[in-house]
C-alpha positions in Angstrom: 86.7 89.6 73.0 90.6 90.2 73.3 92.6 87.6 70.9 95.5 85.6 72.1 98.9 86.2 71.0 98.1 90.0 70.4 99.4 92.7 73.0 99.6 92.3 76.8 96.9 90.0 78.3 93.9 91.8 79.7 94.0 93.1 83.6 90.7 92.1 85.4 88.3 94.7 86.0 88.8 94.8 89.9 92.5 95.6 89.2 92.2 98.4 86.8 89.5 99.9 89.0 92.0 99.8 92.2 94.4 101.1 90.1 92.5 104.0 88.9 91.1 104.6 92.2 94.8 104.6 93.7 95.8 107.3 91.0 92.9 109.7 91.6 93.3 109.2 95.5 97.6 110.2 95.1 96.8 112.3 92.4 99.0 110.6 90.2 99.3 110.9 86.0 99.2 107.9 84.3 102.8 106.9 84.1 103.2 107.6 88.0 100.4 105.1 88.5 102.0 102.4 86.4 105.8 103.4 88.5 103.7 103.2 91.4 102.6 99.7 90.5 105.6 98.8 90.1 107.6 100.5 93.2 105.3 100.3 96.0 104.7 97.1 98.1 101.7 98.5 99.2 99.7 99.9 96.3 100.6 96.8 94.4 98.9 95.1 97.3 95.9 97.3 97.0 95.3 96.3 93.7 95.9 93.1 94.0 98.8 92.7 91.9 101.5 89.9 92.7 105.0 90.6 90.2 105.7 87.1 90.2 102.3 85.8 88.6 100.7 89.0 87.2 101.4 91.8 84.8 101.4 95.5 86.0 99.1 97.8 83.8 101.1 100.1 81.2 99.9 103.7 80.5 97.9 103.1 77.7 95.0 100.7 79.5 95.3 103.2 82.6 94.4 105.8 80.6 91.4 104.2 79.1 90.1 102.8 82.0 90.4 106.4 83.6 88.6 108.2 80.8 85.9 105.2 81.0 85.1 106.3 84.3 85.2 109.9 83.7 82.8 109.6 80.6 80.5 107.7 82.4 80.8 109.9 85.6 81.8 106.9 87.7 84.6 108.4 88.9 82.9 110.5 91.4 80.1 108.3 92.6 82.9 105.3 93.0 84.3 107.7 95.9 81.4 108.5 97.2 80.2 105.0 97.8 83.7 104.0 99.2 83.7 107.0 101.4 80.1 106.4 102.6 81.5 102.6 103.6 84.5 104.0 105.5 81.7 106.6 107.5 79.7 103.7 108.0 83.0 102.1 109.8 83.9 105.5 111.8 87.3 105.6 108.8 88.4 108.8 107.6 89.3 108.9 103.7 90.7 111.6 101.9 92.4 112.2 98.8 96.0 113.5 99.3 99.6 112.9 97.8 102.4 110.4 97.7 105.3 111.2 100.0 108.8 109.4 99.7 109.8 109.3 102.9 113.2 107.6 102.4 115.7 108.8 104.5 119.3 109.7 103.7 122.4 110.1 105.8 124.1 113.7 105.7 127.8 113.9 105.4 
């Protein structure tokens, strides 16, 4: 059980699982996953992180949860379960990469 006053406050398991799921879907490293949680409102919304009230997971907890999921062989099983739910609803889910679509005017 985490002790009060020692380090960062633990994040809910659901938040960490959503963060790891996003990390896998868009092929992000641990530092990139943390940065995307700060930079992207849509990713924060999916992870259910509110910057006014919640903390964003840093690299170490993201890595630890990812390694735990991999060690227990749960990553693929979670993706298969989500994929089955999407297929049941006639939706499509694939892995991909995040693209910055910012438009910059040229001189």
